N, C-alpha and C positions, 0 to 999 in steps of 0.2 A: 406084477401085471401093470400097476400104476407107474412103475419106473419105465417100462417099455412104451407105455402110452405117452409119457412125458418126453421120452427120448425121440419118439416118432414126431411129436409136435415140434420139438426143437429142430429136428432135421428138416421138417417142412418149412419152418420159418426161415432157416438158413438158406434153403434152396430158393425161397421167395426173394430174399434180399440179394442172393447171388445173381439172379437173372435180371435185376433192375440195373441199368447201366450206371456207372459211376457218375457223380455230378460233373457237369461240363466245366471246362476251364473258362473262366470269365475274366476278360481283360477290360477293366472298367475304363481305362484310358482310351480304348478303341471304340467305346460306345458314345455316340453323339446324339444328344436330344436337342432338336432344333424346334423352337417355339415360333410359330408364325404370328402374324399381327393379331390373330384372334386367340392366341394361346394354345392352339391345337398342336399336340406334340407329333413330330416326325422323328422316328428313331432309326438311326443308321448304325450298323455294326457289321463285323465280318461274318458272324455266324447267327443262325436262328436263335439259339439259346441266349446269346448276348443281346440280340434285339429284344427278346422276351424279358430279359433282365431290365433293359432300359424302359420297356413299356410299363413294367411293374413299378419302377421308380417314378416315372412321369405321372402315372395314374394315381399313385400314392400321394404325390405332391398335391394333386387336385381333389382327391376324395378318399383319403386313407381310412376314415371312419367307416364308410360304407363297405369298403373292401374287407375290413376286419370283421364286420358282422357276418360276412359270408364265410370267412375262415372259422369263426366261432360256431357257425351252423354246422360245418363239417366235422366238428368235434363234439357235437351235441351239447354245446355249452353257451349258446346264445343267451340263456337266462342268467349267466354269470355277469352279463353286462346290462341286459334289459330288465332283469328281475322277472316277476311273474308274467310280464308281457311276452317274454321269450320262451316261456315254458311250453306252450302248445307247439311251437316250432321244434323244440328239442324233442318233444314226445313223438311227433310225426316222423322226424328224422330217424329216431331210434326204432320206431315201429317199422319203417320201410327197409331199414337195415341194408342200405346200399353199399356200405363198407364191405359186407360179406361177399357181394358180387365182385367188387373191385379186387379183393384178395384172390378170388378165383381166376380172374381174367387178366390181371395186370402183367403177368409174365408173357402173355401172348401179344402184347401191344408193341407197336413200332418203337424201337429204341430211340429213333430220332425224335419222335413225339414225346417220349418220356424225358429226354434231355431238354426239350423245349420247356416242359412243365417245371423241371428242376431249375432251369435258368430263371424262370419267372418267380418261383418261390424264393430263390436266393435273392432276387432283387427286392422282394417285399421284406425279407428278413433284414437285409442290409439297410433298408430305409428305416425300419423299426429301431435298429441299433443306433443309427445316427440321430433319430428323433424320438428318444424314449418317452418324452412327455406326451407324445401323440398316441402312444400305445394304450388301448382301452383297458386291458388288464393282463394279468400274468398268464392267462390261458391262451392268448393269441399265438405266441411263439413257443417252441419251434413248430413248423408246419410240416406234417407228414404228407407225402405225395399221395398216399392212398386216401387219406381224409379229404384231400383237395379234390381228387377225381370223384369220390363219393358225393361231394357237394354238388358237382356238376350233374351227376345222375339225379340227385334229389331235385335240382332245379328243373330239369326236363320233365320229371314226373309231375311236378306241380303244374307246369304248362299243360301236361296231358290230362289234367282233370282231378288230381288228388285234392287240390284246394277247394274245388266245388263239391266233390263227392263225399269226402270223409266227414265234414261237418254235418251233412245230412244223416249219416249213420249215428254220429255221436249225439245229435239232438233229437233223434227218433223220427225224422221226416223222410227217411229213405223209403222208396216204394217197397212194399212187402208182398210176398207171394200169397195169393188167397188160399186159405186153408192150410198153410205151411207155417207149423209152429217152430252221376253226374251234374277282350278289347280289340282287336282287329288290326289291320294294316292294309296298305294299297301297294300294288306293284304293276307296272306296265312295261311291256317289251314291244318295241317297234322295229320291224325289219326294213331294209332299204327300200323295198317297193311300196311301203306305206309312208316313208319319210320324205319330206319335201326336199331335203338336201341329199337324199340317197345314202344317208349314214344311219346305221343302226343305233337305237337309243334305249335307255333303261331308266325307269323311275324306281328309286328305293324310298319307301315311305312307311316307316314303322309307326303304328299307333300304340304307344306304351305309356306307362307312368312317366311324368316329366321330371320326377325326382325319385331317388331311392335305388333299391337293389336291381331294378329292371329298367332303369332309365339309361338310354344309350349315351355312350361316351364316344367321341370321335378321335381317331388316331391314324397315323400312317406308319407302317412298319416296313423296313427294307434291309435285307441282308445281302452280303456278297455271294450267298449260296442260291440266289434266285428268287427269294421271297420278297414280294413287293405288293402290298395291299393297303388301300385306304378305305376306311368305312367305319361302321359302328360296332361296338362291343359293350357288354355289360360290365359293371364293376367286378373285379376279380377274374376277368377273362384274359388269357395269354395270347389271344389272336383275334382276328376280325371275324365277326359272325356274318355280316353281309356288307358288300362294298364292291370295289373294283381293283383289278390289277392292270398291267399294261395290255393284257390280251383278253381278259374275260371280266364279266361283272354279273352279280346276282343279288336278288333281294328275297327276303323271307316274308311271308305272311302266315298268320295262324290259320290252321285248318281244323275242321270240327268233325272229322270222321271218328268212328268209335274206337278210342284208344284206351279205354278202361272198362273192365267188367266187374260187377259186384255180385257176389254169391251169398245167399242166405244158407247158413249151415243148419242141419237138422240135429237138434240136441234134445235131451230130456233130463229130468231130475234123477232118474234111475242110473244114468251114465254120466256122472260129473266129469268135467274136463275131457269129454269125448264128443265125437260127432259121427254121424252115420253116413257112410258112402257105400253104395251098392251092397247093402246088407251087412257091412262090416263096420264095427265101431273102431274109429281111429283116435289116437291121442291128440288132444289139442295142446300144442306146445306153448308153454308159458315163457314169456321173456320180460323181465322187469327192466323198464327203461328208467335209468337214474336221471334225476333232474337236479342240477346244481344251481339253485336259485339265489341270486344276489340278495344278501340280507338275511338268509336262512342258513345257519351254520352247518346243519346236518343235511346231507343230500336226501331228497325225497325220491320216491319211485312210483311209477304208474305202470299198471300191468298191460302189456301188449301180448298178442298171441300170433301163432303161425299155424296155418293149415296147408294142405296140399295145394290149395288154390292161391295162397299168397298171404301177405300180412292181414291179420284178422283182429277185429275189435268188437267189443260188446256194446250193444245199444242200450238205452235207458230201460227198455222193457225186458232186458235179459237175453235177447237174441244175439247171435253171433253172425257177423258179416265179414266176408273176405274181399280184398281188392286184388285184382290181377291186371298188371300192366306190362306190355312189352318193354317199356322204358326202365322197369326195375330188373330186367334180365340181361341188360346189355350195357356195359360200361364204356363202350367205344365211341359215343357221340362226339366228344371233344376231339378225339383222334381223327374222326372223319372230317370234321370242320378244318382241321389242319391240312388234310389231304386236299380239300377243296381250295384252301388258301394257296397251296403249292401248285395247283393245276395250271397248265399253260395253254390248254385248248379244250375243245368240247369233248374229245375222246378221253382225256385225262380227268376232266371234271365228272363226266358220267361214270367213269370207273370208280371215282371216289364215292359217288352216290350209291353205286352198286354194292358197296360194303354193307349197306343197309343197317347201320348202327343208329342212325338218327331216327327217333321214333315219331317225329311229327314235322310240321312246317311245310307249307307250300314253298316251292323254289321257282323263281322267275329268273331266266338267264338270257344274256346277250353276249356276243363276242365280236371281235374285230373282223372275223371271217364272215360276218353277217348271218350267224346262226341265232335263232331265238328258240327258247325251250321253256316249257312249263311242266311241272309235275306236282300232283297232290301227294307229297311225300309222306311216308309213314312206315312203321314196322308192323305190318298187318298180319295177324295170326290166321291160320286155317281154322275157322269155327265150324262146328257141326251144322250142316245145312238143314237138319230136321226142323220143320216149321213150327214145331211145338215149343221151341226155345225162342224167347224174345230177347235178343242180344242187346236191345236198346233199353232194357229194364233189368230188374233184379232177376238173377238166375238161380236155379236150384243147385245148392251145394251139397247134394246127397247122391251125386252120380258123376262118374268120370266121363260121361258123355258130353258134359259141358266143359271139361278140362282140356283146353288146347295147349299144345306144346311146340308146334312148328310154325314157321312163318313163310309168307309168300315172297317170291323173288321180287326184286325192284321192278322188273319189266312188267309185272302184273298190276302196277299202279297206274292210275289215269295220267296220261302225259301227252304232250303235243311237241312236235318238232317242225319248225318252219312252215306254218300254215300259209296257204296261198293268200289269205286275207291280209297277211303282213303284220298282224298284231296278236298279242296275247295279254290277258289281264286277269288279276285276281284281287278282290276286295273282301276276302273271307267268305265268298259265296261259293256256289256249286262249281266243281271242276268240269262239269258238263255244260258250262256256259262261259267258256274261256276265250272264245273267238267268234268269228262269223257263224251264224246258225247252220250254214251248209257244211261246216267243217267240225262242228262240235262233236265230242264223243257221245256215244249212245250208252246211257247208264245201264241198259239191259245187258250189256256185255261185261258188267262188273258185279261182283258178289254183293247182294243187298245187305248181307250181314256186316259188311265193312262200315256201313252207316254214313256214306258220303252225303254231303249237303246236296239238296235238290232244288234250291231256291235262289232267286235274286234277292239282294238286300237293296237298300236305298242307294248306297254307293255304287254297286255294280250296275244297277239300272241306269243311274245318271251317267256313269262312266261309259257304258255301252252306247247310250244316245250321243254322247259327245264324240267318242271315237268314230262312230259311223257318220257323223256330220262332216267329217273332213275326208276329202279324197286323198290328200297327202297331209301329213302332220309335221309341222315345223317344230323347232326347239322351243320357241315361244308358245306355240299352240299346246305343246305338252305341259308346259308350266301352267297355262291357264286351266287345263283339264285337272291337273293334280291339285291346284289351289282353289278349285271350285267350291263354293259354299252353298250351292242350291240343292234342295231336295227335288226328286223327280216329280212329274206332274201327278202321278199316283203314288202317294206316300205309302211305304211298305213296312212300317214298324209293326212288330207283333203285338198281340193282346189288345187290339183295338186302338193303338196309338194313332193310327191313321183314320180312325172312324170318322165318317161324315157327320156323325151326331154333333160333334163340336161345332161344325160349320152350319148346322141346322137349328141351333138355338136361336129363338126369336128375341132380338134385343129390345123390341117394343114391350115385351112382357116382363123384362128385367131391366128397367132403365138405369139402375145404379151399376149394372154390369155392361151397359151398352158400349162404352168406349173400348173395353177389352174385346167384346164380341166383334165389334166393327174392325178393330185392328187385325184380328185373326182373319175375318172374311176378306179383307182387302190385301192380305199378305201375299207376296209374290213367291214364297217358298225360298227366298234368299235369306241366309242367316248372318247377315252383316251386323256389326255391333250397333249401327244406327237404326236398326229395324225394330219397330214396336211390335209388329206381328210376330217376329221371330222370338221376342221375349215371351209373349203369351204362349206360343206353341212349345217353347223350351220348358217353361214352368209346367205346362200341361203334361209334357212327356214324363216328367218325374213324378207327377201326382196321379196320373191315370191308374197305374197299377194298384195304388192304394184305394182308389175310388171303386174300382171294379170288384164285383163280388168274388170272382174266382177266375183262374187263368184259362179255364175252358171256355169262358165267355169271349167271343171274338168281336164284339162291338159294344159301344156305349149306348145306353138309353139316353133320351133327351134329359131326363132328370139327373142322371149321372153327369152329363155334360154341364148342366147348370151348376152342379156341386163342384165341378172342377173350376169353373170360372169364379165361383164364390170363394173357393180356397185361395186362388191367385189374388183376388181382390183383397181379401182379409190380410194375407201375408204382406202384400205390397204396402197397404195402408199402415200396418203395424210397424214395419221396418223403415219405410221411406216417407210415409205420410201422404202419398199420392200414388196414382196408378198410371199416370201419363209418362211412362218410362220406356227406354229402349233396352235392347239386349245388353249393350255395353255398360248401361247404368248399373246393371245387376251382376252380370257375369264378368269376372275379372281374371286376369293373369297376374299372379303375385310371386314376388321373389324378395326375400328378406322383408324389409318394412315398406316396400313399394308395391303398388298395384296399378294395373292398366286395363281399360276396357277390352274385352275379348269377344270376338265373333265366333261363329261355329256352334255346332251342337252334335250330339251323337249321330253317327251314321251319315254325315255328309262327308264328301271327299276330304275336306279340311276339318276333320272330326275334333270335337271337344267334349270331354266328359267332365262334369263339375260336381262339387259337393257344397252343401249349404253351410254358411257361417252364422253365428249368432246375431250378426248385425243385418242379416237379410240379404247379403250378397252371396254369390256362389263363386268359389275359386276353382279354376281349371286344375284337375289332378292328373288327367291322362288324355290321350288322343293324338293329334298330329304332333309327332315328336321329331326324331331325326329324319331329315329329308335329303335325298341326293338325286342328282340328274347326271347321267353318264352318256356321252356320245363318242362313238369310235370313228375317227376321220378316215376319209377315203385313201389318204396317203399312207396309212398304216402306222402313223405316229401314235404317240401317247393319247389316251382318251381325254376329251374335254370333260371336266368335272366341276359341278357347282353343288354346294351343300348349304344347309343351315340347320342349327340345333335350336331347341326352344330357348335356352338361356345363354350358356357359354361353356367353356371348357373346364371351369373350376367351380367347386362347391364351397369355396372359401369366400365368405362375404367381403373380406378385405382384398380379394384379388380383383384386378381390373377386368378379368374375364369371367366374373361372377354372372354377369347378365349382359355382356356386350354384344351378343347376337340377338337379344330380345327384340330390338327395334327392327332388325331385318326380318325376323320371324313374323312379327305382327304385321309388317308391311307386305308379307309374302314375297320377300326378295331373297336372294342367295348370295353366297360368297364364292369366289374362285378358289379352287383347290388344284393341286397337281401331284403327280407321281415322280416328277423330274427332280432328282436330288440336287442338281446344280441350281435350279430355280429356287428350291426351298432354302438352300444355304445362302444364296445371294440375297434373298429378301427376308430372311429370318430376323426376328427382333432379338433373339437370344439363342446361342448355341453353347452347350455345356456337357460335361460328363457327370454321371451319377457320382456322388461324393464317395 
């Protein structure tokens, strides 16, 4: 019996390998990497896999270390490089078990897509062989295509809420059932009737970490097979995630509909390793996740579980909770992005979206035919409509009534095509506030269990006011809107961040705090680096949640407001010896051993999120990152493109492109980019083949 089982397993494995296409033929001498004056790589080659090979090589030249950490993640061996710091990632990767889904689905994937991936991985391995001293450790290579795709699945799952939800279970703070023992971006699309020049326009504006695994890298890829895209991608990606081709352009923003469900299983001591579902005790499947931690010679293991609801973990109090995500059931997201990259018009682009593999992200679209389109994209399950189930909280894991298995079609998602108002926008706010009020979608027409956002945030409120203030929007107007640093008249931060209590503190009763209070009261809501009021409010933003008693409190008391001012006073005196400071004196943009004053704060259109340093400054860590402006000309020619990234194309401190875009970024200026191969080659500073 064991022999036949083993034989069947071997046959399955052979069939799996047989249906994956052979590695593509790569002609390195036909791959040209052209570096422009800012070091951005433009890769030209005859075939898509050869372009992907060149992209891998170019990106490895600029940030090989970060790419390798993604490869190690896909092998569950990040801790072989990071040590104990990588162990939590390795455990979660093993717990989610995305490799199992890849093994099941890879043979149904588009062979052209699989060859693209193979070409990319071949490029990484070739770079590693040519630069062995840069390889992090022996576990990086070789790279299995299944591990690689499993990593992309894992990354999407993290975006879908695993990073926020799983720690709550493991630290015991997840919401429990009574009595029963879960950064942003901007995108704007302007149709010709709202455009001053009569030309459709798009803003691509990701708010992401400015360094690391999810910091955007800019590249241009062009093959003789028709692929021609310029835009942003993450380290380890073989294609463009959002950007522009000669015919179409799109931007992503993060959406917050309900993409993850948490189930509390019903267990008891009389039935160890079992859980009750509809009166039947089912086995709780154990799975040891091996952890290969640097410095520890013997692999350690941590227990994970699996139930019919999905990956399952045990909380500190002994309870079992399961995670269920559409993103863990579909390995096709990267393949769908490839189809989006290859689309030539709105029909082809929408057909790519209708594959419904991508589990999240708003999509804002513009094309040269003057179509604008927006969808709050997601892979949304059919959930039980019974109102006794609160899909926004922890669900009972003792009934199949909460176990969804099917998904809604793409056409069921909130979406707009060519509104009469001539504009669409999203800043991570409600999909039902995407254009003029007269044309907005009615949320009553959509399933409330999908959990769509129903609110404006500061950026959306400010953007709407600005968009409506123009009868026609010019190219320069669009830049002013995107780079705006002002909060709206009515500030909309949650949990009392916009409380009037701060502005109601009487400075006469607190003379030592009077300069801070007066700076705030006279503040114009603009977050420029030379603003004193912006500094006070920015520091208050980060302190208020600590001052407030609980998150159900929606306003600050006067006493709490005084405590916030006192904290700001004490911290500034401790670190700077004075309180008469501006935002740029404290908030910095830093790269290497240099730092510069930085304006902005969370949830302004030019957003900045920062973290404190021991010296009393705050370093920007995420926010306004890769920025692109696209305009399609009336003559049908190639689009006009202007972009800027936070620092530069390279993560190597010795590279001239380590921070050469920094001055542009801080001045809120852009650089010219193009999809024209002849122009690129004519002006390139360097053109070469991978070695």
